[in-house]
C-alpha positions in Angstrom: 9.3 167.0 -66.5 7.4 168.9 -69.4 10.8 171.1 -70.3 12.8 167.9 -70.6 10.4 165.9 -72.3 10.5 168.5 -75.1 14.0 168.0 -75.5 15.3 165.3 -77.7 15.7 161.7 -76.5 19.8 162.0 -77.5 20.4 164.9 -76.0 18.8 163.9 -72.9 20.7 160.8 -72.9 24.1 162.4 -73.4 23.3 165.2 -70.1 22.7 162.1 -67.9 25.6 159.9 -69.0 27.8 163.1 -68.8 26.7 163.9 -65.3 27.3 160.4 -64.2 30.8 160.8 -65.2 31.5 163.7 -63.5 29.9 162.3 -60.5 32.3 159.5 -60.5 35.2 161.7 -60.9 34.3 163.9 -58.3 34.2 160.9 -55.9 37.6 160.0 -56.6 36.9 156.3 -58.0 39.5 154.2 -59.1 40.9 154.1 -62.5 38.2 152.9 -65.1 35.4 153.8 -63.1 33.6 156.4 -64.8 30.7 154.9 -66.7 31.4 153.9 -70.3 28.2 154.0 -73.0 27.2 150.7 -73.7 25.3 149.4 -76.7 22.4 146.5 -76.7 23.9 143.3 -78.3 27.4 144.0 -77.7 29.9 141.8 -75.8 31.7 143.2 -73.6 35.2 141.5 -71.7 37.4 143.2 -69.5 39.5 142.5 -66.2 39.0 143.7 -62.6 40.5 143.5 -59.4 40.9 145.1 -56.0 42.0 148.6 -57.4 40.1 148.7 -61.2 36.5 148.2 -61.8 34.2 148.8 -64.3 30.8 151.0 -65.4 28.4 150.5 -67.9 25.8 152.9 -68.7 23.1 151.7 -71.5 20.6 154.2 -72.5 17.3 153.6 -74.5 13.9 155.3 -75.0 10.7 153.5 -74.6 7.4 154.1 -76.5 4.3 154.9 -74.6 2.4 151.7 -73.1 5.2 149.8 -73.7 6.6 147.5 -71.3 10.5 147.1 -71.9 12.5 144.1 -70.5 16.1 143.9 -70.5 18.4 140.8 -69.8 21.7 141.3 -68.4 24.3 137.8 -69.2 27.6 137.8 -67.4 30.4 135.2 -67.4 33.6 134.7 -65.9 36.4 131.9 -65.7 37.2 132.5 -62.6 36.2 129.5 -59.8 37.8 131.2 -57.0 35.2 131.7 -54.7 37.3 133.5 -52.4 37.2 136.3 -55.0 34.2 136.6 -56.8 33.0 138.9 -59.4 30.5 141.4 -58.4 28.1 142.3 -60.6 25.4 145.5 -59.4 22.6 146.7 -61.7 21.1 150.0 -61.1 17.8 151.1 -62.3 15.6 154.4 -62.0 13.6 152.3 -59.2 15.9 149.4 -58.0 19.3 147.4 -57.8 20.0 144.1 -58.4 23.0 142.4 -57.7 24.8 138.8 -57.8 28.4 137.5 -57.9 30.0 135.0 -60.3 30.4 132.1 -59.8 26.9 132.0 -58.1 26.4 129.2 -55.3 23.6 127.4 -54.7 23.0 125.0 -51.9 21.4 121.9 -52.0 20.5 119.2 -49.8 22.5 118.2 -47.0 24.4 121.8 -47.6 25.8 120.5 -50.5 27.0 123.4 -53.3 26.7 124.1 -56.8 28.5 127.1 -58.7 27.6 128.6 -61.8 30.1 130.7 -64.1 27.3 131.8 -66.6 24.4 134.1 -65.1 21.3 135.6 -66.9 19.0 137.7 -65.0 16.2 140.0 -66.5 15.8 142.9 -64.8 12.6 144.3 -63.4 10.6 146.1 -66.4 10.4 149.8 -66.9 6.4 150.6 -66.1 4.7 152.2 -68.9 3.9 155.3 -69.2 0.8 157.4 -70.6 3.0 160.2 -72.3 2.5 161.0 -75.6 6.6 161.1 -76.4 9.2 158.5 -76.1 10.1 157.7 -72.4 14.2 157.8 -71.5 15.6 155.2 -69.6 19.5 154.5 -68.0 20.6 151.3 -66.8 24.4 151.0 -65.1 26.0 147.8 -64.7 29.1 147.9 -62.2 31.7 145.2 -62.5 33.8 145.0 -59.1 36.0 142.5 -57.4 38.1 142.1 -54.3 40.6 140.1 -55.8 44.5 141.2 -55.5 44.9 139.6 -59.5 42.6 140.5 -62.2 39.7 138.5 -62.9 38.6 138.4 -66.6 34.6 138.4 -67.4 32.0 139.1 -70.2 28.6 141.4 -70.3 26.1 141.3 -72.4 23.2 143.5 -72.2 20.3 142.8 -74.7 16.4 144.4 -74.7 13.8 141.2 -74.9 11.6 141.4 -77.7 9.2 138.5 -76.8 8.6 139.4 -72.8 4.8 139.3 -72.9 2.9 136.5 -73.5 -0.1 136.3 -75.7 -3.5 134.2 -75.0 -3.8 130.9 -76.9 -0.2 131.5 -78.4 2.9 128.8 -76.9 6.3 130.3 -76.4 9.0 128.1 -76.1 12.1 129.3 -74.0 15.4 127.7 -72.2 16.2 128.3 -68.3 19.2 126.6 -66.0 19.4 127.4 -61.9 21.7 130.2 -63.0 19.4 131.9 -65.8 16.1 131.7 -64.4 13.1 133.3 -66.7 10.2 135.6 -66.4 7.6 136.8 -68.6 4.4 139.5 -68.6 0.7 138.5 -69.1 -2.1 141.0 -68.9 -5.9 139.8 -69.0 -7.2 140.9 -72.1 -10.8 142.9 -71.7 -13.2 139.6 -72.1 -11.2 136.9 -70.0 -11.8 136.9 -66.2 -9.4 133.5 -65.5 -6.7 131.8 -67.3 -4.9 128.4 -67.4 -1.5 128.4 -67.1 0.2 125.6 -68.9 3.4 124.7 -68.9 5.3 121.5 -70.4 8.7 120.0 -71.0 9.9 116.7 -73.0 12.2 116.0 -69.9 11.4 114.9 -66.5 14.5 116.7 -65.1 16.0 119.1 -64.2 13.0 120.2 -61.5 11.9 123.5 -61.9 9.4 125.7 -60.0 6.8 127.9 -61.7 5.8 130.6 -59.9 2.8 133.7 -60.7 3.6 136.8 -59.2 2.3 140.4 -58.8 3.6 143.3 -60.5 6.3 144.5 -57.8 9.7 144.6 -58.0 12.6 142.8 -57.8 11.4 139.7 -58.8 11.6 136.8 -56.8 13.6 134.2 -59.9 16.4 132.5 -57.8 15.4 128.9 -56.1 16.4 130.2 -52.7 13.6 133.2 -52.7 10.8 132.0 -55.2 8.9 130.5 -53.2 8.7 134.1 -51.3 6.0 135.6 -53.5 3.1 134.6 -55.0 2.0 130.9 -55.8 3.9 128.8 -57.2 4.2 124.7 -57.9 7.2 122.3 -58.4 7.3 120.8 -62.2 8.6 117.7 -63.9 7.1 117.4 -67.2 3.9 119.3 -66.7 2.3 122.0 -64.3 -0.8 124.0 -64.6 -1.7 127.1 -62.3 -5.4 128.7 -62.8 -5.2 132.6 -62.2 -8.3 134.7 -61.6 -8.4 138.4 -62.5 -9.6 139.5 -59.0 -6.3 138.3 -57.4 -4.4 140.6 -59.5 -5.8 144.7 -58.9 -3.2 145.6 -61.9 -4.7 143.1 -64.2 -1.7 141.3 -64.9 1.8 139.4 -63.8 4.8 137.9 -64.0 4.9 133.9 -64.8 8.4 133.2 -63.2 10.5 129.8 -64.0 13.2 128.6 -62.0 15.3 125.4 -62.5 16.2 123.9 -59.0 20.0 122.6 -58.4 19.1 119.5 -57.4 15.9 116.8 -58.3 15.3 115.7 -54.7 12.2 118.2 -54.5 10.5 116.1 -57.8 11.4 112.7 -56.7 14.8 112.3 -58.3 17.8 111.5 -56.5 21.4 113.5 -56.0 23.8 112.9 -58.7 26.5 110.3 -57.7 28.9 112.5 -59.0 28.3 115.0 -56.6 27.8 113.7 -53.4 29.7 114.5 -50.5 30.8 118.5 -50.1 32.7 119.0 -53.5 31.6 122.2 -55.4 31.6 121.4 -59.2 30.8 123.7 -61.8 27.4 122.9 -63.6 27.0 125.5 -66.6 25.5 123.1 -69.2 24.4 119.8 -67.4 20.8 121.2 -65.7 19.3 123.3 -69.0 15.8 122.7 -69.8 13.5 123.2 -72.5 10.2 124.8 -71.2 7.1 125.7 -73.4 4.3 128.1 -71.8 0.7 128.3 -73.0 -1.9 130.5 -71.4 -5.2 129.7 -72.2 -8.8 131.3 -71.4 -10.4 129.5 -68.5 -14.2 128.6 -68.0 -16.7 131.4 -67.5 -19.1 131.9 -64.6 -22.0 130.1 -66.7 -20.5 127.3 -66.9 -20.4 127.0 -63.2 -23.8 127.5 -63.1 -24.7 125.0 -65.7 -22.0 122.0 -63.6 -24.6 122.8 -60.5 -27.7 122.5 -62.3 -26.3 119.4 -64.0 -25.4 118.1 -60.4 -28.5 118.5 -58.4 -30.9 117.9 -61.4 -29.3 114.4 -62.3 -29.5 113.1 -58.6 -33.2 115.1 -58.4 -34.2 112.6 -60.9 -33.4 109.5 -58.8 -36.0 111.4 -56.7 -38.6 111.3 -59.4 -38.0 107.8 -60.3 -38.2 107.0 -56.5 -41.8 108.4 -56.7 -42.9 107.3 -60.1 -42.0 103.3 -58.5 -44.1 104.2 -55.3 -47.0 105.2 -56.6 -47.4 102.1 -59.5 -46.2 99.9 -56.1 -49.3 101.6 -54.3 -51.8 101.0 -57.3 -50.6 97.3 -57.3 -51.1 96.8 -53.6 -54.5 98.3 -53.4 -55.6 96.1 -56.4 -54.4 92.9 -54.8 -54.5 93.8 -51.1 -58.2 92.4 -50.7 -57.4 88.9 -52.8 -54.3 88.5 -50.5 -56.1 89.0 -47.4 -59.0 86.3 -48.2 -56.7 83.4 -49.4 -53.3 83.7 -47.2 -50.4 81.7 -48.8 -49.3 79.5 -46.6 -45.8 79.2 -48.5 -45.8 75.3 -48.3 -44.5 75.4 -52.0 -41.0 77.2 -50.8 -40.0 74.3 -49.1 -40.6 70.6 -49.6 -39.2 67.6 -49.2 -36.9 67.4 -52.2 -35.2 71.2 -50.7 -31.6 71.2 -52.3 -30.2 72.0 -48.8 -32.3 69.2 -46.7 -31.8 66.4 -49.2 -28.2 67.2 -49.2 -27.8 67.1 -45.3 -26.9 63.7 -44.3 -28.9 61.6 -41.6 -27.7 61.5 -37.8 -25.2 64.1 -38.7 -27.1 66.4 -36.1 -25.4 68.4 -33.6 -27.6 67.8 -30.7 -30.6 68.4 -33.3 -34.4 68.4 -32.0 -37.0 67.2 -34.9 -37.6 69.9 -37.8 -41.4 70.1 -37.0 -40.8 70.3 -33.3 -38.5 73.1 -33.4 -40.2 75.3 -35.9 -41.8 78.2 -33.9 -44.2 78.6 -37.0 -47.3 76.3 -36.0 -46.3 74.9 -32.2 -45.2 78.7 -31.0 -47.2 81.7 -30.2 -45.8 84.9 -32.0 -43.9 86.9 -29.4 -45.1 90.0 -31.3 -48.5 89.4 -31.2 -48.3 90.2 -27.3 -48.0 93.8 -26.4 -49.6 96.2 -28.7 -47.8 97.9 -31.2 -47.9 101.1 -30.0 -45.6 100.1 -26.8 -42.2 100.5 -28.7 -41.6 103.6 -26.9 -41.9 102.4 -23.7 -38.7 102.9 -21.6 -38.6 99.8 -20.0 -37.8 98.0 -23.3 -34.6 100.4 -23.6 -33.6 99.2 -20.6 -34.1 95.4 -21.2 -32.4 94.9 -24.8 -30.8 91.9 -23.8 -33.8 90.4 -22.2 -35.3 87.6 -24.1 -39.2 87.4 -23.3 -39.3 83.4 -23.3 -37.7 82.0 -20.2 -36.5 79.0 -22.2 -35.2 80.5 -25.0 -31.3 80.7 -23.1 -31.8 77.1 -22.4 -32.6 76.1 -25.9 -30.1 78.2 -27.5 -27.4 75.7 -27.8 -30.0 73.3 -28.9 -31.4 75.1 -31.6 -28.8 77.2 -33.1 -26.7 73.9 -33.3 -28.8 72.3 -35.8 -28.0 71.0 -38.9 -30.5 73.1 -40.8 -32.2 75.8 -39.3 -34.8 78.0 -40.4 -35.9 81.6 -39.7 -38.1 80.9 -36.8 -35.3 79.5 -35.3 -33.1 82.8 -34.9 -36.4 85.0 -35.0 -37.3 84.2 -31.1 -37.0 87.3 -29.3 -39.7 90.1 -29.5 -39.7 92.6 -32.1 -39.8 95.6 -29.9 -36.5 94.7 -28.2 -34.5 93.7 -31.4 -35.9 96.7 -32.9 -34.3 98.9 -30.4 -30.9 97.1 -29.8 -31.0 98.1 -34.3 -32.0 101.3 -33.7 -28.8 102.1 -31.6 -27.1 101.7 -34.7 -28.6 104.9 -36.3 -28.3 107.1 -33.2 -24.8 106.1 -32.6 -23.9 107.1 -36.1 -25.1 110.3 -36.2 -23.0 111.0 -32.9 -20.1 109.4 -34.3 -20.4 111.5 -37.3 -20.8 115.1 -35.8 -17.7 114.3 -33.6 -15.8 112.9 -36.7 -16.5 115.5 -38.8 -16.2 118.5 -37.1 -12.4 118.3 -36.4 -12.3 117.3 -40.3 -14.2 120.4 -41.7 -12.0 122.3 -39.1 -8.6 121.1 -40.2 -9.5 121.0 -44.0 -10.2 124.8 -43.6 -6.7 125.3 -42.2 -5.2 123.6 -45.0 -7.1 125.3 -47.5 -5.9 128.6 -45.6 -2.3 127.8 -45.8 -2.7 127.2 -49.6 -3.7 130.5 -50.0 -1.7 132.5 -47.4 1.6 130.7 -48.5 1.0 130.2 -52.6 2.5 127.0 -51.9 0.5 124.9 -54.3 2.6 121.9 -53.8 0.5 120.9 -50.5 -2.7 119.6 -52.3 -2.9 117.5 -55.0 -5.0 118.8 -57.1 -5.7 117.8 -61.0 -4.5 121.1 -62.1 -5.8 120.7 -65.6 -9.3 120.4 -64.5 -9.7 122.4 -61.1 -12.3 125.2 -61.1 -11.5 127.9 -57.7 -15.0 129.2 -56.4 -14.5 131.8 -53.7 -11.9 130.1 -51.0 -11.9 126.3 -52.4 -9.2 126.0 -54.9 -11.4 122.8 -56.8 -14.8 123.5 -56.5 -15.6 120.8 -59.1 -13.7 117.9 -56.7 -16.2 119.1 -53.6 -19.3 119.7 -55.9 -19.6 116.2 -57.3 -19.6 114.7 -53.7 -23.2 116.2 -53.8 -24.5 112.7 -55.1 -24.0 110.9 -52.2 -25.8 113.4 -49.8 -29.3 113.6 -52.0 -29.2 109.9 -52.9 -28.0 109.2 -49.0 -31.1 111.5 -48.1 -33.3 109.5 -50.3 -32.6 106.3 -48.9 -33.6 107.4 -45.5 -36.7 108.8 -47.0 -37.4 105.2 -48.5 -36.5 103.3 -45.6 -39.2 105.8 -43.5 -41.8 104.9 -45.9 -41.1 101.1 -45.4 -41.0 101.6 -41.7 -44.1 103.6 -41.8 -46.1 101.0 -44.0 -44.7 98.3 -41.7 -46.0 100.3 -38.2 -49.3 100.7 -40.1 -49.5 96.6 -40.6 -48.6 95.9 -36.9 -51.3 97.9 -35.8 -53.7 96.5 -38.1 -51.8 93.0 -36.7 -51.8 91.8 -40.0 -50.6 88.0 -40.2 -47.9 88.5 -42.9 -46.2 91.5 -40.9 -46.2 89.2 -38.0 -45.7 85.7 -38.9 -44.3 85.9 -42.6 -41.4 87.0 -44.4 -38.7 88.6 -43.3 -38.2 90.5 -39.7 -38.2 94.0 -40.5 -35.7 96.0 -38.6 -34.7 99.2 -40.3 -31.9 100.4 -37.4 -29.4 99.3 -39.6 -30.9 100.7 -43.1 -30.9 104.4 -41.3 -27.4 103.8 -40.3 -26.5 103.0 -44.0 -28.1 106.3 -45.5 -26.5 108.4 -42.8 -23.1 106.7 -43.5 -23.5 107.2 -47.6 -24.2 111.3 -46.6 -21.6 111.4 -44.5 -19.0 109.8 -46.9 -20.1 112.5 -49.1 -19.5 114.8 -46.9 -15.7 113.7 -46.0 -15.4 112.8 -49.5 -15.7 116.7 -50.2 -13.7 117.7 -47.1 -10.8 115.4 -48.3 -10.9 116.9 -51.8 -10.4 120.3 -50.1 -6.8 119.7 -50.1 -6.1 116.3 -50.8 -2.5 114.9 -49.5 -1.0 112.1 -47.8 -2.2 112.9 -44.2 -5.6 113.3 -44.7 -7.0 110.7 -47.1 -8.2 108.5 -44.1 -11.1 111.2 -44.1 -12.4 110.0 -47.7 -12.3 106.0 -46.7 -13.3 106.3 -42.5 -17.2 105.6 -43.6 -16.4 103.5 -46.7 -15.2 101.1 -43.9 -18.3 101.8 -42.1 -20.6 101.2 -45.1 -19.0 98.1 -46.1 -19.3 97.0 -42.5 -22.8 97.5 -41.9 -24.2 96.2 -45.4 -22.5 93.0 -43.9 -24.0 93.0 -40.9 -27.6 94.0 -42.8 -26.9 91.0 -44.9 -26.6 88.6 -41.8 -29.1 90.2 -39.9 -31.4 89.3 -42.6 -31.7 85.3 -41.9 -30.0 85.9 -38.0 -32.1 88.6 -36.5 -31.8 87.3 -33.0 -27.9 86.8 -32.7 -26.3 90.2 -35.1 -23.3 92.1 -33.3 -24.7 94.9 -31.0 -23.8 98.6 -32.1 -21.6 98.9 -29.4 -19.2 95.9 -30.7 -20.0 96.4 -34.3 -18.7 100.3 -33.9 -15.6 99.8 -31.6 -15.0 97.1 -34.3 -14.4 100.0 -36.8 -13.0 102.0 -34.1 -9.7 99.4 -34.1 -9.9 99.5 -38.0 -9.9 103.0 -38.3 -6.8 103.0 -35.5 -5.3 100.1 -37.7 -5.6 102.9 -40.7 -4.1 106.0 -39.1 -1.1 103.6 -37.9 -0.7 102.1 -41.4 -0.5 105.7 -42.8 2.3 106.5 -40.2 4.4 103.4 -39.8 3.3 101.2 -43.1 5.5 102.8 -45.4 8.7 100.7 -44.8 8.2 99.3 -41.7 8.5 95.5 -42.5 7.7 94.7 -38.4 3.9 96.5 -39.0 3.4 94.6 -41.9 4.1 91.2 -39.7 1.5 92.6 -36.7 -1.4 93.5 -39.2 -0.8 90.2 -41.0 -1.2 88.2 -37.9 -3.8 90.2 -36.1 -5.8 89.8 -39.8 -5.3 86.2 -39.8 -6.5 85.5 -36.1 -9.1 87.7 -36.5 -10.7 86.1 -39.4 -10.3 82.6 -38.1 -12.2 83.8 -34.8 -15.1 85.4 -36.8 -15.5 82.2 -39.1 -15.7 80.2 -35.8 -18.3 82.5 -34.5 -20.2 82.4 -38.1 -20.0 78.6 -37.9 -21.4 77.7 -34.7 -23.9 80.6 -35.2 -22.0 82.6 -31.7 -22.4 79.4 -29.7 -18.6 78.3 -29.7 -17.5 79.0 -26.3 -13.9 77.9 -24.4 -15.0 78.4 -21.2 -13.9 75.5 -18.2 -15.8 74.9 -15.6 -12.9 73.8 -13.4 -9.7 75.3 -14.4 -8.4 77.1 -17.2 -7.4 73.5 -18.6 -10.8 73.5 -19.2 -10.1 75.7 -22.8 -8.0 73.2 -23.9 -10.2 70.6 -23.1 -13.2 72.1 -25.1 -10.6 73.2 -28.1 -9.4 69.1 -28.2 -13.2 68.2 -27.9 -14.4 70.6 -30.6 -11.4 69.7 -33.1 -12.0 65.6 -32.5 -15.9 65.9 -33.2 -15.9 68.6 -36.2 -12.4 67.5 -37.7 -11.7 63.6 -37.2 -15.4 62.2 -36.9 -16.8 64.5 -39.4 -13.9 64.8 -41.6 -15.6 63.0 -44.5 -17.9 65.7 -44.6 -18.4 68.9 -42.4 -21.9 69.4 -40.4 -22.4 72.6 -41.6 -21.5 71.9 -45.6 -22.8 75.7 -46.4 -21.5 77.6 -44.0 -17.9 75.9 -44.4 -17.4 76.8 -48.1 -18.2 80.2 -47.5 -15.9 80.7 -44.9 -13.4 78.3 -46.6 -13.4 80.9 -49.4 -13.5 83.6 -47.1 -10.5 82.8 -45.2 -8.3 82.1 -48.6 -9.8 85.7 -50.0 -8.5 87.7 -46.1 -5.4 85.1 -45.9 -4.3 86.3 -49.6 -4.8 89.4 -48.8 -2.5 89.4 -45.7 0.3 87.8 -47.7 -0.3 90.7 -50.9 0.6 92.9 -47.8 3.0 91.8 -46.5 4.9 91.0 -49.6 4.6 94.0 -51.3 3.3 96.6 -48.4 1.6 99.0 -50.5 2.2 102.8 -49.5 -1.8 103.6 -49.7 -2.8 101.5 -47.0 -6.2 103.1 -46.8 -7.1 102.0 -49.5 -5.6 98.4 -48.6 -8.1 97.8 -46.1 -11.3 99.4 -47.9 -10.3 96.5 -50.6 -10.3 93.7 -47.8 -14.0 94.9 -46.6 -15.1 95.6 -50.1 -14.0 92.0 -51.1 -15.5 90.1 -47.9 -18.8 92.2 -48.9 -18.5 90.7 -52.6 -18.2 87.4 -51.2 -20.9 87.5 -48.7 -23.7 89.0 -51.3 -22.7 86.7 -54.1 -22.7 83.4 -51.4 -26.1 84.8 -50.3 -27.6 85.3 -54.1 -26.3 82.0 -54.5 -27.9 80.2 -51.5 -31.1 81.9 -52.3 -31.5 80.7 -55.4 -30.5 77.3 -54.0 -33.3 77.3 -51.9 -35.9 78.0 -54.6 -36.4 81.3 -53.7 -37.2 84.3 -56.6 -35.9 87.5 -57.4 -38.3 90.2 -58.0 -38.3 92.5 -60.6 -37.1 95.7 -58.6 -34.4 93.8 -56.7 -33.1 91.9 -60.1 -33.3 95.5 -61.8 -30.9 97.1 -58.6 -28.6 94.2 -59.0 -28.1 94.3 -62.8 -27.5 98.5 -62.2 -25.4 97.7 -59.5 -23.2 95.8 -61.6 -23.2 97.9 -64.4 -22.8 101.3 -62.5 -20.0 99.8 -60.2 -18.2 98.6 -63.8 -18.5 102.0 -64.8 -17.4 103.4 -61.8 -14.4 101.8 -61.3 -13.0 102.3 -65.1 -13.4 105.9 -63.9 -11.7 105.2 -60.3 -8.6 103.9 -62.1 -8.0 106.7 -64.4 -5.3 108.1 -61.6 -5.1 111.7 -62.7 -3.2 112.7 -59.2 -1.3 110.0 -56.5 -0.2 111.4 -53.1 2.3 108.5 -53.3 4.2 110.5 -55.2 5.9 113.8 -55.1 3.9 117.0 -55.9 5.3 117.4 -59.3 5.4 113.5 -60.2 1.8 113.5 -59.6 1.0 116.4 -61.8 2.4 114.6 -64.8 -1.1 112.1 -64.4 -2.9 115.3 -64.7 -5.6 115.6 -67.6 -8.0 118.4 -69.0 -11.6 117.9 -68.0 -14.4 115.3 -69.8 -17.9 116.5 -68.8 -18.9 119.7 -69.5 -15.5 121.7 -69.5 -16.0 121.3 -65.8 -15.6 117.9 -64.1 -12.6 115.4 -64.7 -12.7 111.3 -64.5 -12.9 111.4 -61.0 -15.8 113.4 -60.8 -17.5 111.1 -62.7 -16.5 108.6 -60.1 -18.0 110.3 -57.6 -21.2 111.0 -59.6 -21.1 107.0 -60.4 -20.1 105.3 -57.0 -22.7 107.3 -55.3 -25.4 106.1 -57.9 -23.7 102.6 -57.4 -23.7 102.7 -53.5 -27.6 103.8 -53.6 -28.6 100.7 -55.7 -26.4 98.6 -53.6 -28.7 99.9 -50.6 -31.5 98.8 -52.5 -30.1 95.7 -53.0 -30.1 94.8 -49.6 -33.3 96.4 -48.9 -35.8 94.8 -51.2 -34.0 91.8 -51.8 -35.9 89.3 -49.5 -39.7 91.1 -50.7 -40.5 87.6 -52.3 -40.6 86.0 -48.8 -43.2 88.5 -47.6 -45.7 86.1 -48.3 -44.0 83.2 -47.2 -44.4 81.9 -43.4 -40.9 82.3 -41.6 -40.9 78.4 -40.7 -40.3 77.6 -44.4 -37.7 80.2 -44.5 -33.9 78.6 -44.5 -31.2 80.3 -42.9 -27.8 80.6 -45.0 
């Protein structure tokens, strides 16, 4: 080789061409088969048939370290598919061939024929020689047609084959004229983002990143065979890391698809059927590619510090509040113990609720003074010692009422026109606490069994994406998707750390309250036994676990967000909303709240409906009819149970006709005799508004049939929770109760943070309701630290908003700690 390199490039090229011509003549090829020297940039026209073919030889020299790329353009006026013109390009290390007309196949085996084809040849490898390197390319043109077929040939050398960092490059491509370019990593860049934009939505295109391997897969039917790729309409972005390419360089390939179906478009009406059409000029697309350096490792470290420190500041704030509260309690403890307030100032004869209750409308009511257990009945909490909470017999008797007469009094007490908390907190505190602790242990069991398969599934999703290179599987915000390890969008996973940290903090706050409550019970403190809202912490513990699991499952969903696993992100949101409503109801109805088994069974039904909605809820009207009927009937049934405090039963002692007799009696009593004014006015107002809201949701779903069924159900839960919370706060203020500074701050913080969070939530950055290419049109750049996007900010703020929401439920009735339970109204 050193001797050949010493000779001039011109003499070497002439020797190669002479040898090629001699070899062709010795092989006995047809007339005109000897290679003719070709010139770059010149158009060659000719005709070929079964007995005549043409061979062109193009020679050139490459400078040391230079990458030269050659592009071949061919054209033939023939549309005869039986006798196409065959083009074969031979290089030093490869062969590339195609036919004209070039045939592409689309949906349902439709065919599209292109008579103009241009391909970029695999570039020559740069050599470290000190002198120029000689290259030669042979282009063979042939056909099996018994008649002449004309053709055109143009071979050019590409001047802008290598892309530069931070420099936009514009070009045009079509299905039969794909393009690809070379990019080399600069020395100080470890990761880059390839941004591709176009002014037009269609034609649908594919952007691929492939290693420096020949041949380059640059046609519609093979572009998915190598590297990573994603479909595109107006925008695409691919993050590429240096470590994934040992040669520190790669090809960026652009392919235009023959149809737009993959990008959400429809098949053109003019080509319906199996008719062959020529589409030479109708699917050209102008593209612009820009390669930008991605973030450095220091930004990853800053983002992780920011995520953890932001939420650890909540721990610091909680410690400060707890310390201040401890100091205040110590200062006032002696004064409160010496002169306990009986709470008579809270409830007077002019109470707004009692004043509005009509006399004589009692539904089997008894005198309030004799029914309120605060003065006349001894408190059941005082009987057994406080440390017997772990007695195994208590666990087995979770439904046992400690007072023998309580079952016979239920219908009398719970159907009074106006109830006090003492009427609905008559069961043994130990038994009720054990009942609510089941919520905590059950949700841990559910979380483990639910989360493990989810984690396994999303790991499989991510593995498939990494192995196949198909970035259409997951709906990321590709303009702000920062990979780390095997994760393609680490920032979307990291931003869920707030749910874990704040959920654990809430558990610590509840644990502190629980410990203080146990100490007070051991001391037989009068305020703990007979004053304030009965303290049961099982639901609060379950809420904290649910918040942490929401962070885990949201992170799992964002490993590979798509249509089939979106329910992972919403399942525990259903539980959070449901547990909050149960806790709000338990506050004033501790004895008659739903058991953990029935509550979680209801959640299971809801999640099952969500899965059915994902599968069948797209266009099936029958599913929406059935779901709407179930929704309305469930609302009515739950409203009935709430209105009658769980004492409405439709059973007959004699026969099945007793069901209808009971229903007729209730209808006559409550709707005809009391038609002018409902017996339980406040409850009736809440339930009427609640049913109107739920019926509106049912009608909306039946008419519009939203594709995002999981979010639709979540909207139902959230609206019902907000409605009930608003009702509770309004009734609390109507009852002359106060809202202390801490719960007031939490209410304001909840409203503000939820408002900000929802703003970022509705900044749609992707949508699995559309095709991956259409979803990428919504992608946006990062807005926080150059690392987090709008949806990550939603994760941060929603975690804080849920935490403040939980604190509202935890502290809302702290003002009643010094008020006797027979003076606390039930609503």
